[in-house]
LODRENPA-95754 format. One record per atom (N, C-alpha, C, O, CB): residue in three letters; atom name; x, y, z. Coordinates in nm, 3 decimals. Each point is the difference from the previous one (the first is absolute). Glycine has a CB too. Layout:
N
code:site:px:py:pz
ALA:CA:X:Y:Z
...
END
This chain:
135
code:site:px:py:pz
UNK:N:1.540:-0.990:-2.162
UNK:CA:-0.006:0.012:0.145
UNK:C:-0.106:0.101:0.043
UNK:O:-0.081:-0.028:0.089
UNK:CB:0.324:-0.032:-0.077
UNK:N:-0.244:0.177:-0.074
UNK:CA:-0.096:0.103:0.037
UNK:C:-0.142:-0.047:-0.026
UNK:O:-0.089:0.021:0.083
UNK:CB:0.258:0.156:-0.133
UNK:N:-0.193:-0.242:-0.065
UNK:CA:-0.135:-0.050:-0.031
UNK:C:-0.046:-0.099:0.105
UNK:O:-0.116:0.001:0.041
UNK:CB:0.159:0.032:-0.286
UNK:N:0.048:-0.120:0.290
UNK:CA:-0.035:-0.098:0.102
UNK:C:-0.037:0.070:0.131
UNK:O:-0.096:-0.040:0.066
UNK:CB:0.250:-0.127:-0.174
UNK:N:-0.079:0.270:0.145
UNK:CA:-0.031:0.073:0.123
UNK:C:-0.133:0.074:-0.012
UNK:O:-0.076:0.007:0.096
UNK:CB:0.321:0.018:-0.051
UNK:N:-0.273:0.030:-0.162
UNK:CA:-0.128:0.068:-0.022
UNK:C:-0.114:-0.100:0.009
UNK:O:-0.102:0.027:0.064
UNK:CB:0.214:0.143:-0.211
UNK:N:-0.096:-0.285:0.084
UNK:CA:-0.104:-0.104:0.005
UNK:C:-0.023:-0.047:0.143
UNK:O:-0.114:-0.021:0.041
UNK:CB:0.175:-0.051:-0.274
UNK:N:0.047:0.055:0.310
UNK:CA:-0.015:-0.041:0.140
UNK:C:-0.074:0.107:0.080
UNK:O:-0.086:-0.032:0.082
UNK:CB:0.299:-0.103:-0.099
UNK:N:-0.179:0.261:-0.009
UNK:CA:-0.068:0.110:0.069
UNK:C:-0.147:0.005:-0.037
UNK:O:-0.086:0.016:0.087
UNK:CB:0.300:0.114:-0.083
UNK:N:-0.244:-0.145:-0.133
UNK:CA:-0.139:0.000:-0.046
UNK:C:-0.079:-0.111:0.066
UNK:O:-0.113:0.021:0.045
UNK:CB:0.186:0.076:-0.264
UNK:N:-0.015:-0.214:0.226
UNK:CA:-0.069:-0.114:0.059
UNK:C:-0.027:0.024:0.148
UNK:O:-0.110:-0.026:0.048
UNK:CB:0.219:-0.127:-0.215
UNK:N:-0.009:0.203:0.239
UNK:CA:-0.017:0.025:0.143
UNK:C:-0.107:0.106:0.024
UNK:O:-0.087:-0.018:0.085
UNK:CB:0.328:-0.044:-0.046
UNK:N:-0.235:0.173:-0.112
UNK:CA:-0.098:0.108:0.016
UNK:C:-0.141:-0.052:-0.027
UNK:O:-0.092:0.029:0.076
UNK:CB:0.266:0.141:-0.143
UNK:N:-0.192:-0.245:-0.040
UNK:CA:-0.132:-0.052:-0.033
UNK:C:-0.049:-0.100:0.105
UNK:O:-0.119:-0.002:0.032
UNK:CB:0.171:0.035:-0.274
UNK:N:0.038:-0.113:0.294
UNK:CA:-0.039:-0.096:0.104
UNK:C:-0.049:0.073:0.125
UNK:O:-0.100:-0.039:0.060
UNK:CB:0.268:-0.125:-0.149
UNK:N:-0.097:0.269:0.127
UNK:CA:-0.038:0.077:0.119
UNK:C:-0.135:0.069:-0.021
UNK:O:-0.089:-0.010:0.085
UNK:CB:0.333:0.046:-0.030
UNK:N:-0.258:0.032:-0.168
UNK:CA:-0.124:0.073:-0.028
UNK:C:-0.118:-0.096:-0.008
UNK:O:-0.108:0.030:0.053
UNK:CB:0.238:0.146:-0.176
UNK:N:-0.112:-0.289:0.058
UNK:CA:-0.107:-0.098:-0.013
UNK:C:-0.045:-0.050:0.137
UNK:O:-0.120:-0.008:0.028
UNK:CB:0.210:-0.060:-0.252
UNK:N:0.005:0.033:0.309
UNK:CA:-0.033:-0.051:0.133
UNK:C:-0.072:0.105:0.084
UNK:O:-0.100:-0.030:0.065
UNK:CB:0.300:-0.121:-0.077
UNK:N:-0.150:0.274:0.009
UNK:CA:-0.062:0.105:0.080
UNK:C:-0.137:0.040:-0.055
UNK:O:-0.094:0.021:0.077
UNK:CB:0.322:0.062:-0.016
UNK:N:-0.241:-0.072:-0.192
UNK:CA:-0.129:0.038:-0.059
UNK:C:-0.108:-0.101:0.033
UNK:O:-0.116:0.038:0.022
UNK:CB:0.238:0.078:-0.207
UNK:N:-0.086:-0.243:0.189
UNK:CA:-0.098:-0.104:0.032
UNK:C:-0.051:0.013:0.144
UNK:O:-0.108:-0.051:0.031
UNK:CB:0.221:-0.101:-0.196
UNK:N:-0.038:0.217:0.251
UNK:CA:-0.040:0.018:0.140
UNK:C:-0.078:0.128:0.023
UNK:O:-0.041:0.027:0.113
UNK:CB:0.242:-0.157:-0.047
UNK:N:-0.221:0.210:-0.170
UNK:CA:-0.075:0.125:0.016
UNK:C:0.074:0.097:0.090
UNK:O:0.120:0.023:-0.017
UNK:CB:-0.332:-0.148:-0.018
UNK:N:0.140:0.182:0.131
UNK:CA:0.061:0.099:0.089
UNK:C:0.056:-0.062:0.128
UNK:O:0.048:0.071:0.088
UNK:CB:-0.206:0.098:-0.181
UNK:N:0.151:-0.300:0.104
UNK:CA:0.053:-0.067:0.120
UNK:C:0.153:0.008:0.003
UNK:O:0.066:-0.026:-0.101
UNK:CB:-0.265:-0.131:0.103
UNK:N:0.252:0.194:0.114
UNK:CA:0.145:0.000:0.016
UNK:C:0.049:-0.143:-0.013
UNK:O:-0.060:-0.093:0.054
UNK:CB:0.053:0.297:0.095
UNK:N:0.117:-0.221:-0.219
UNK:CA:0.048:-0.133:-0.034
UNK:C:0.148:-0.011:0.029
UNK:O:0.077:0.093:-0.025
UNK:CB:-0.253:-0.114:-0.151
UNK:N:0.216:-0.093:0.228
UNK:CA:0.141:-0.030:0.016
UNK:C:0.040:-0.092:-0.113
UNK:O:-0.064:-0.101:-0.027
UNK:CB:0.053:0.128:0.279
UNK:N:0.120:0.010:-0.319
UNK:CA:0.048:-0.076:-0.115
UNK:C:0.136:-0.060:0.028
UNK:O:0.085:0.063:0.063
UNK:CB:-0.215:0.085:-0.215
UNK:N:0.151:-0.270:0.104
UNK:CA:0.132:-0.063:0.004
UNK:C:0.033:-0.052:-0.139
UNK:O:-0.087:-0.014:-0.085
UNK:CB:0.059:-0.049:0.330
UNK:N:0.154:0.034:-0.266
UNK:CA:0.042:-0.057:-0.128
UNK:C:-0.072:-0.131:-0.029
UNK:O:-0.044:-0.023:-0.113
UNK:CB:0.265:0.133:0.140
UNK:N:-0.232:-0.195:0.073
UNK:CA:-0.063:-0.131:-0.023
UNK:C:-0.146:0.015:-0.040
UNK:O:-0.049:-0.076:-0.083
UNK:CB:0.206:-0.027:0.248
UNK:N:-0.228:0.201:-0.108
UNK:CA:-0.140:0.024:-0.038
UNK:C:-0.011:0.047:-0.145
UNK:O:-0.102:-0.022:-0.065
UNK:CB:0.050:0.079:0.302
UNK:N:0.158:0.006:-0.285
UNK:CA:0.000:0.047:-0.139
UNK:C:0.058:-0.104:-0.096
UNK:O:0.005:0.023:-0.121
UNK:CB:0.017:0.210:0.206
UNK:N:0.021:-0.347:-0.031
UNK:CA:0.051:-0.108:-0.084
UNK:C:0.149:0.007:-0.027
UNK:O:0.049:-0.060:-0.096
UNK:CB:-0.270:0.052:-0.006
UNK:N:0.294:0.082:0.185
UNK:CA:0.144:0.015:-0.018
UNK:C:0.077:-0.078:0.106
UNK:O:-0.049:-0.022:0.111
UNK:CB:0.012:0.247:-0.213
UNK:N:0.157:-0.267:0.066
UNK:CA:0.091:-0.062:0.094
UNK:C:0.056:0.107:0.093
UNK:O:0.028:0.112:-0.044
UNK:CB:0.031:-0.294:-0.123
UNK:N:-0.043:0.148:0.294
UNK:CA:0.054:0.094:0.098
UNK:C:0.152:-0.001:-0.008
UNK:O:0.066:-0.085:0.060
UNK:CB:-0.266:0.051:0.091
UNK:N:0.256:0.128:-0.227
UNK:CA:0.146:0.015:-0.006
UNK:C:0.033:0.149:-0.005
UNK:O:-0.089:0.084:-0.013
UNK:CB:0.116:-0.308:-0.106
UNK:N:0.100:0.257:0.130
UNK:CA:0.041:0.140:0.011
UNK:C:-0.037:0.082:-0.124
UNK:O:-0.047:0.113:0.013
UNK:CB:0.233:-0.188:0.134
UNK:N:-0.166:0.020:-0.264
UNK:CA:-0.032:0.073:-0.124
UNK:C:-0.150:0.031:-0.008
UNK:O:-0.038:0.113:-0.030
UNK:CB:0.231:-0.226:-0.085
UNK:N:-0.276:0.015:0.142
UNK:CA:-0.145:0.022:-0.005
UNK:C:-0.046:0.095:0.111
UNK:O:-0.088:0.082:-0.022
UNK:CB:0.059:-0.310:-0.076
UNK:N:0.089:0.215:0.216
UNK:CA:-0.036:0.090:0.110
UNK:C:0.033:0.144:-0.035
UNK:O:-0.082:0.089:0.024
UNK:CB:0.122:-0.274:0.139
UNK:N:0.078:0.209:-0.219
UNK:CA:0.037:0.136:-0.041
UNK:C:-0.098:0.056:-0.103
UNK:O:-0.044:0.114:0.011
UNK:CB:0.286:-0.168:0.035
UNK:N:-0.277:-0.028:-0.145
UNK:CA:-0.094:0.044:-0.103
UNK:C:-0.138:0.026:0.060
UNK:O:-0.066:0.099:-0.035
UNK:CB:0.193:-0.231:-0.137
UNK:N:-0.171:0.045:0.261
UNK:CA:-0.129:0.015:0.068
UNK:C:-0.007:0.133:0.075
UNK:O:-0.095:0.076:-0.016
UNK:CB:0.078:-0.326:0.039
UNK:N:0.118:0.278:0.058
UNK:CA:0.003:0.124:0.076
UNK:C:0.002:0.120:-0.094
UNK:O:-0.073:0.097:0.021
UNK:CB:0.193:-0.214:0.167
UNK:N:-0.036:0.112:-0.291
UNK:CA:0.009:0.111:-0.096
UNK:C:-0.133:0.022:-0.072
UNK:O:-0.041:0.114:-0.021
UNK:CB:0.285:-0.163:-0.009
UNK:N:-0.310:-0.059:-0.009
UNK:CA:-0.128:0.012:-0.072
UNK:C:-0.108:0.059:0.091
UNK:O:-0.076:0.087:-0.044
UNK:CB:0.138:-0.284:-0.099
UNK:N:-0.069:0.152:0.267
UNK:CA:-0.098:0.054:0.094
UNK:C:0.027:0.148:0.025
UNK:O:-0.092:0.082:-0.001
UNK:CB:0.067:-0.310:0.109
UNK:N:0.152:0.262:-0.085
UNK:CA:0.036:0.141:0.024
UNK:C:-0.031:0.086:-0.122
UNK:O:-0.047:0.113:0.014
UNK:CB:0.227:-0.187:0.145
UNK:N:-0.155:0.021:-0.278
UNK:CA:-0.029:0.075:-0.123
UNK:C:-0.150:0.022:-0.016
UNK:O:-0.043:0.112:-0.027
UNK:CB:0.249:-0.209:-0.080
UNK:N:-0.285:-0.008:0.124
UNK:CA:-0.145:0.014:-0.009
UNK:C:-0.052:0.100:0.104
UNK:O:-0.091:0.077:-0.028
UNK:CB:0.075:-0.313:-0.057
UNK:N:0.075:0.232:0.204
UNK:CA:-0.042:0.093:0.105
UNK:C:0.039:0.144:-0.036
UNK:O:-0.080:0.092:0.019
UNK:CB:0.104:-0.276:0.150
UNK:N:0.097:0.204:-0.218
UNK:CA:0.043:0.136:-0.034
UNK:C:-0.077:0.057:-0.119
UNK:O:-0.013:0.121:-0.013
UNK:CB:0.239:-0.176:0.101
UNK:N:-0.277:-0.032:-0.173
UNK:CA:-0.082:0.044:-0.114
UNK:C:-0.145:0.025:0.041
UNK:O:-0.080:0.049:-0.080
UNK:CB:0.230:-0.178:-0.073
UNK:N:-0.184:0.097:0.276
UNK:CA:-0.135:0.024:0.051
UNK:C:-0.101:-0.106:-0.038
UNK:O:-0.121:0.023:0.013
UNK:CB:0.175:0.214:-0.024
UNK:N:-0.008:-0.352:-0.035
UNK:CA:-0.090:-0.107:-0.044
UNK:C:-0.043:-0.087:0.118
UNK:O:-0.113:-0.049:0.004
UNK:CB:0.224:0.050:-0.229
UNK:N:-0.020:-0.020:0.321
UNK:CA:-0.031:-0.073:0.123
UNK:C:0.049:0.081:0.120
UNK:O:0.077:0.095:-0.015
UNK:CB:-0.060:-0.318:-0.106
UNK:N:-0.065:0.184:0.240
UNK:CA:0.049:0.066:0.122
UNK:C:-0.014:-0.096:0.118
UNK:O:-0.073:-0.099:-0.004
UNK:CB:0.009:0.327:-0.086
UNK:N:0.138:-0.192:0.194
UNK:CA:-0.009:-0.073:0.126
UNK:C:-0.013:0.102:0.111
UNK:O:0.070:0.101:0.001
UNK:CB:0.067:-0.296:-0.089
UNK:N:-0.226:0.170:0.180
UNK:CA:-0.016:0.086:0.116
UNK:C:0.077:-0.051:0.120
UNK:O:-0.011:0.055:0.110
UNK:CB:-0.212:0.010:-0.196
UNK:N:0.301:-0.170:0.067
UNK:CA:0.073:-0.060:0.110
UNK:C:0.124:0.081:0.035
UNK:O:0.055:0.070:-0.085
UNK:CB:-0.140:-0.295:0.015
UNK:N:0.129:0.214:0.195
UNK:CA:0.121:0.071:0.044
UNK:C:0.122:-0.051:-0.077
UNK:O:0.087:0.078:-0.039
UNK:CB:-0.188:-0.044:0.269
UNK:N:0.108:-0.164:-0.250
UNK:CA:0.109:-0.061:-0.075
UNK:C:-0.058:-0.069:-0.123
UNK:O:-0.088:-0.086:0.013
UNK:CB:0.227:0.054:0.198
UNK:N:-0.092:0.068:-0.329
UNK:CA:-0.051:-0.058:-0.123
UNK:C:0.042:-0.147:-0.019
UNK:O:-0.072:-0.077:-0.063
UNK:CB:0.077:0.305:-0.036
UNK:N:0.110:-0.265:0.155
UNK:CA:0.054:-0.134:-0.021
UNK:C:0.048:-0.058:0.133
UNK:O:0.048:0.073:0.087
UNK:CB:0.020:-0.013:-0.323
UNK:N:-0.081:-0.191:0.251
UNK:CA:0.057:-0.071:0.113
UNK:C:0.027:-0.144:-0.044
UNK:O:-0.047:-0.043:-0.105
UNK:CB:-0.076:0.191:0.274
UNK:N:0.199:-0.222:-0.089
UNK:CA:0.029:-0.141:-0.028
UNK:C:-0.093:-0.086:0.084
UNK:O:-0.015:0.023:0.120
UNK:CB:0.258:0.028:-0.176
UNK:N:-0.306:-0.151:-0.007
UNK:CA:-0.088:-0.090:0.074
UNK:C:0.079:-0.119:0.056
UNK:O:0.122:-0.004:-0.011
UNK:CB:-0.316:0.073:-0.135
UNK:N:0.125:-0.163:0.206
UNK:CA:0.066:-0.115:0.063
UNK:C:0.068:-0.093:-0.101
UNK:O:0.086:-0.080:0.038
UNK:CB:-0.256:0.094:0.144
UNK:N:0.132:-0.003:-0.309
UNK:CA:0.063:-0.080:-0.106
UNK:C:0.117:0.075:-0.063
UNK:O:0.055:-0.044:-0.101
UNK:CB:-0.275:-0.069:0.057
UNK:N:0.257:0.226:0.104
UNK:CA:0.107:0.086:-0.049
UNK:C:-0.030:0.057:-0.138
UNK:O:0.090:0.025:-0.080
UNK:CB:0.071:-0.159:0.214
UNK:N:-0.291:0.154:-0.161
UNK:CA:-0.041:0.066:-0.123
UNK:C:-0.026:0.147:0.030
UNK:O:-0.046:0.035:0.109
UNK:CB:-0.054:-0.250:-0.200
UNK:N:0.130:0.299:-0.006
UNK:CA:-0.035:0.141:0.013
UNK:C:-0.148:0.015:-0.026
UNK:O:-0.052:-0.052:-0.099
UNK:CB:0.283:0.125:0.027
UNK:N:-0.300:-0.002:0.160
UNK:CA:-0.143:0.024:-0.011
UNK:C:-0.023:0.148:-0.025
UNK:O:0.051:0.085:0.074
UNK:CB:-0.104:-0.280:0.079
UNK:N:-0.022:0.227:-0.258
UNK:CA:-0.046:0.137:-0.023
UNK:C:-0.129:0.013:0.079
UNK:O:-0.096:-0.072:-0.025
UNK:CB:0.204:0.092:-0.209
UNK:N:-0.110:0.072:0.328
UNK:CA:-0.105:0.002:0.101
UNK:C:-0.106:0.107:-0.025
UNK:O:0.030:0.118:-0.018
UNK:CB:0.136:-0.203:0.177
UNK:N:-0.293:0.041:-0.159
UNK:CA:-0.113:0.091:0.002
UNK:C:-0.023:0.079:-0.128
UNK:O:-0.053:0.111:0.007
UNK:CB:0.093:-0.096:0.230
UNK:N:-0.004:-0.067:-0.351
UNK:CA:-0.015:0.073:-0.126
UNK:C:-0.138:-0.017:-0.060
UNK:O:-0.065:-0.102:0.018
UNK:CB:0.308:0.075:-0.057
UNK:N:-0.286:0.129:-0.033
UNK:CA:-0.125:0.000:-0.074
UNK:C:0.017:0.087:-0.124
UNK:O:0.088:0.086:-0.005
UNK:CB:-0.224:-0.123:0.216
UNK:N:0.052:0.015:-0.309
UNK:CA:0.000:0.085:-0.119
UNK:C:-0.068:0.132:0.037
UNK:O:-0.101:0.000:0.070
UNK:CB:0.095:-0.203:-0.229
UNK:N:0.061:0.314:0.112
UNK:CA:-0.057:0.132:0.027
UNK:C:-0.116:0.029:-0.095
UNK:O:-0.023:-0.075:-0.095
UNK:CB:0.247:0.156:0.178
UNK:N:-0.296:0.026:-0.057
UNK:CA:-0.107:0.040:-0.092
UNK:C:0.059:0.031:-0.137
UNK:O:-0.062:-0.028:-0.103
UNK:CB:-0.075:0.121:0.294
UNK:N:0.256:-0.034:-0.193
UNK:CA:0.069:0.026:-0.128
UNK:C:0.032:-0.131:-0.070
UNK:O:-0.018:-0.012:-0.122
UNK:CB:0.115:0.224:0.216
UNK:N:-0.049:-0.311:-0.018
UNK:CA:0.030:-0.131:-0.057
UNK:C:-0.123:-0.067:-0.058
UNK:O:0.004:-0.058:-0.108
UNK:CB:0.183:0.036:0.270
UNK:N:-0.299:0.030:-0.088
UNK:CA:-0.124:-0.058:-0.051
UNK:C:-0.047:0.073:-0.126
UNK:O:-0.054:-0.062:-0.092
UNK:CB:-0.009:-0.006:0.325
UNK:N:0.083:0.200:-0.239
UNK:CA:-0.037:0.076:-0.121
UNK:C:0.083:-0.048:-0.118
UNK:O:-0.052:-0.012:-0.111
UNK:CB:-0.010:0.212:0.251
UNK:N:0.190:-0.228:-0.118
UNK:CA:0.084:-0.053:-0.108
UNK:C:-0.051:-0.136:-0.047
UNK:O:0.000:-0.029:-0.120
UNK:CB:0.196:0.153:0.213
UNK:N:-0.240:-0.206:0.001
UNK:CA:-0.049:-0.133:-0.036
UNK:C:-0.129:0.007:-0.080
UNK:O:-0.038:-0.098:-0.064
UNK:CB:0.145:0.008:0.270
UNK:N:-0.176:0.204:-0.204
UNK:CA:-0.123:0.018:-0.078
UNK:C:0.028:0.055:-0.139
UNK:O:-0.092:0.012:-0.081
UNK:CB:-0.030:0.026:0.293
UNK:N:0.248:-0.006:-0.242
UNK:CA:0.036:0.053:-0.132
UNK:C:-0.024:-0.107:-0.107
UNK:O:0.027:-0.118:0.023
UNK:CB:0.144:0.272:0.083
UNK:N:-0.220:-0.113:-0.225
UNK:CA:-0.014:-0.096:-0.110
UNK:C:0.135:-0.064:-0.032
UNK:O:0.104:0.066:0.003
UNK:CB:-0.298:0.067:-0.096
UNK:N:0.190:-0.262:0.062
UNK:CA:0.125:-0.071:-0.025
UNK:C:0.000:-0.072:-0.134
UNK:O:0.086:0.024:-0.084
UNK:CB:-0.060:-0.051:0.330
UNK:N:-0.122:-0.061:-0.264
UNK:CA:-0.001:-0.086:-0.119
UNK:C:-0.145:-0.019:-0.043
UNK:O:-0.071:-0.084:0.055
UNK:CB:0.286:-0.035:0.015
UNK:N:-0.258:0.197:-0.169
UNK:CA:-0.139:-0.009:-0.043
UNK:C:-0.091:0.047:0.110
UNK:O:0.009:0.114:0.046
UNK:CB:0.047:-0.304:-0.198
UNK:N:-0.146:0.102:0.195
UNK:CA:-0.095:0.034:0.106
UNK:C:0.054:-0.024:0.140
UNK:O:-0.067:0.030:0.099
UNK:CB:-0.114:-0.083:-0.258
UNK:N:0.302:-0.003:0.169
UNK:CA:0.057:-0.031:0.131
UNK:C:0.068:0.123:0.061
UNK:O:0.063:0.079:-0.070
UNK:CB:-0.030:-0.316:-0.003
UNK:N:-0.048:0.251:0.203
UNK:CA:0.079:0.098:0.073
UNK:C:0.132:-0.068:0.039
UNK:O:0.013:-0.122:-0.010
UNK:CB:-0.221:0.244:0.098
UNK:N:0.302:-0.043:-0.044
UNK:CA:0.127:-0.056:0.045
UNK:C:-0.024:-0.097:0.116
UNK:O:0.059:-0.108:0.004
UNK:CB:0.061:0.317:-0.078
UNK:N:-0.205:-0.170:0.169
UNK:CA:-0.031:-0.087:0.114
UNK:C:-0.063:-0.131:-0.043
UNK:O:0.034:-0.106:0.053
UNK:CB:-0.063:0.308:0.086
UNK:N:-0.064:-0.196:-0.235
UNK:CA:-0.065:-0.122:-0.049
UNK:C:0.101:-0.090:-0.073
UNK:O:-0.007:-0.122:0.011
UNK:CB:-0.211:0.247:-0.032
UNK:N:0.310:-0.064:-0.051
UNK:CA:0.102:-0.079:-0.070
UNK:C:0.091:-0.070:0.100
UNK:O:0.035:-0.116:-0.019
UNK:CB:-0.043:0.276:-0.174
UNK:N:0.047:-0.090:0.300
UNK:CA:0.083:-0.062:0.103
UNK:C:-0.075:-0.115:0.065
UNK:O:0.056:-0.107:0.020
UNK:CB:0.061:0.326:0.021
UNK:N:-0.243:-0.197:-0.007
UNK:CA:-0.080:-0.105:0.063
UNK:C:-0.021:-0.119:-0.093
UNK:O:0.005:-0.114:0.045
UNK:CB:-0.120:0.288:0.091
UNK:N:0.093:-0.148:-0.264
UNK:CA:-0.019:-0.108:-0.097
UNK:C:0.124:-0.088:-0.008
UNK:O:-0.010:-0.123:0.003
UNK:CB:-0.148:0.268:-0.135
UNK:N:0.273:-0.083:0.124
UNK:CA:0.124:-0.076:-0.007
UNK:C:0.022:-0.078:0.130
UNK:O:0.043:-0.115:-0.003
UNK:CB:0.054:0.288:-0.154
UNK:N:-0.127:-0.109:0.270
UNK:CA:0.020:-0.064:0.131
UNK:C:-0.096:-0.116:0.020
UNK:O:0.040:-0.105:0.051
UNK:CB:0.039:0.324:0.041
UNK:N:-0.206:-0.202:-0.130
UNK:CA:-0.101:-0.101:0.030
UNK:C:-0.005:-0.116:-0.097
UNK:O:-0.044:-0.109:0.037
UNK:CB:-0.084:0.290:0.065
UNK:N:0.171:-0.162:-0.225
UNK:CA:-0.012:-0.111:-0.096
UNK:C:0.120:-0.093:0.001
UNK:O:0.008:-0.094:-0.080
UNK:CB:-0.148:0.242:-0.060
UNK:N:0.234:-0.122:0.231
UNK:CA:0.111:-0.092:0.016
UNK:C:0.107:0.011:-0.106
UNK:O:0.092:-0.082:-0.002
UNK:CB:-0.249:-0.065:0.111
UNK:N:0.147:0.245:-0.197
UNK:CA:0.100:0.011:-0.106
UNK:C:0.126:0.069:0.048
UNK:O:0.091:0.023:-0.079
UNK:CB:-0.274:-0.018:-0.088
UNK:N:0.189:0.028:0.294
UNK:CA:0.117:0.068:0.053
UNK:C:0.003:0.143:-0.046
UNK:O:-0.104:0.062:-0.024
UNK:CB:0.229:-0.277:0.027
UNK:N:-0.008:0.268:-0.015
UNK:CA:0.017:0.140:-0.039
UNK:C:0.062:0.007:-0.139
UNK:O:0.102:0.066:-0.019
UNK:CB:-0.077:0.003:0.260
UNK:N:-0.087:-0.137:-0.336
UNK:CA:0.056:-0.006:-0.135
UNK:C:0.001:0.133:-0.071
UNK:O:0.081:0.021:-0.091
UNK:CB:-0.158:-0.253:0.081
UNK:N:-0.012:0.324:0.048
UNK:CA:-0.004:0.132:-0.064
UNK:C:0.051:0.107:0.095
UNK:O:-0.049:0.112:0.002
UNK:CB:-0.145:-0.186:-0.142
UNK:N:0.294:0.036:0.219
UNK:CA:0.046:0.088:0.106
UNK:C:0.048:0.134:-0.051
UNK:O:-0.029:0.103:0.062
UNK:CB:0.090:-0.304:0.066
UNK:N:0.011:0.203:-0.237
UNK:CA:0.047:0.127:-0.054
UNK:C:-0.115:0.091:-0.038
UNK:O:0.005:0.120:0.025
UNK:CB:0.198:-0.234:-0.108
UNK:N:-0.307:0.059:0.023
UNK:CA:-0.118:0.078:-0.036
UNK:C:-0.072:0.049:0.124
UNK:O:-0.047:0.114:0.004
UNK:CB:0.024:-0.246:-0.215
UNK:N:0.013:0.048:0.313
UNK:CA:-0.069:0.041:0.122
UNK:C:0.072:0.115:0.069
UNK:O:-0.062:0.100:0.038
UNK:CB:-0.023:-0.334:-0.012
UNK:N:0.215:0.219:-0.009
UNK:CA:0.075:0.106:0.066
UNK:C:0.008:0.122:-0.090
UNK:O:-0.008:0.113:0.048
UNK:CB:0.142:-0.283:0.080
UNK:N:-0.119:0.148:-0.257
UNK:CA:-0.002:0.113:-0.093
UNK:C:-0.130:0.076:0.010
UNK:O:-0.002:0.123:-0.005
UNK:CB:0.154:-0.247:-0.148
UNK:N:-0.263:0.050:0.168
UNK:CA:-0.130:0.064:0.017
UNK:C:-0.008:0.077:0.130
UNK:O:-0.054:0.111:0.005
UNK:CB:-0.049:-0.291:-0.140
UNK:N:0.157:0.122:0.240
UNK:CA:0.002:0.067:0.130
UNK:C:0.082:0.128:-0.008
UNK:O:-0.045:0.106:0.044
UNK:CB:0.018:-0.327:0.072
UNK:N:0.146:0.210:-0.171
UNK:CA:0.087:0.117:-0.009
UNK:C:-0.054:0.101:-0.101
UNK:O:0.010:0.121:0.022
UNK:CB:0.185:-0.263:0.040
UNK:N:-0.253:0.093:-0.170
UNK:CA:-0.061:0.090:-0.098
UNK:C:-0.117:0.075:0.059
UNK:O:-0.017:0.119:-0.025
UNK:CB:0.089:-0.272:-0.157
UNK:N:-0.154:0.084:0.260
UNK:CA:-0.111:0.063:0.068
UNK:C:0.048:0.105:0.097
UNK:O:-0.059:0.107:0.013
UNK:CB:-0.073:-0.314:-0.039
UNK:N:0.240:0.176:0.096
UNK:CA:0.060:0.094:0.095
UNK:C:0.048:0.125:-0.075
UNK:O:-0.029:0.112:0.042
UNK:CB:0.098:-0.303:0.111
UNK:N:0.003:0.172:-0.262
UNK:CA:0.052:0.111:-0.078
UNK:C:-0.114:0.083:-0.057
UNK:O:0.005:0.123:0.003
UNK:CB:0.199:-0.258:-0.059
UNK:N:-0.307:0.069:0.004
UNK:CA:-0.114:0.071:-0.057
UNK:C:-0.071:0.083:0.107
UNK:O:-0.039:0.114:-0.025
UNK:CB:0.011:-0.296:-0.146
UNK:N:0.010:0.123:0.290
UNK:CA:-0.067:0.070:0.108
UNK:C:0.081:0.122:0.046
UNK:O:-0.057:0.106:0.026
UNK:CB:-0.047:-0.322:0.045
UNK:N:0.234:0.201:-0.063
UNK:CA:0.086:0.110:0.042
UNK:C:-0.003:0.114:-0.101
UNK:O:0.003:0.117:0.038
UNK:CB:0.143:-0.280:0.084
UNK:N:-0.150:0.129:-0.251
UNK:CA:0.005:0.103:-0.103
UNK:C:-0.130:0.077:-0.013
UNK:O:-0.001:0.108:-0.058
UNK:CB:0.166:-0.247:-0.062
UNK:N:-0.276:0.087:0.173
UNK:CA:-0.131:0.069:-0.008
UNK:C:-0.016:0.104:0.105
UNK:O:-0.104:0.066:0.006
UNK:CB:0.008:-0.269:-0.100
END
């Protein structure tokens, strides 16, 4: 059970970071459907928790008065988020050979293979965060 919850969290975090990183510094509104998830209570709770966690870790931020709202399709929308300079620095961390973490996320996203290396991607993100904090 715990491994499944960790894998779900890893997948959600990587999906959010990938979507936001691709938009650069542009404020972005995210929904579950845009990330490829079904709109249900379990996914919504995980989505909100993942966004809040990424924000509290300083990887993403929103300048909006309200971070979340419901749209006309009754989906939860994360409003106005972007990757921070700290988040972009993490994405530049070496990941796999000559690839940076950001390049690895983009490669997985663009070649259509899905998030098959999701644990490695999130592990790289979290490892980069830990390494940066310890320096």
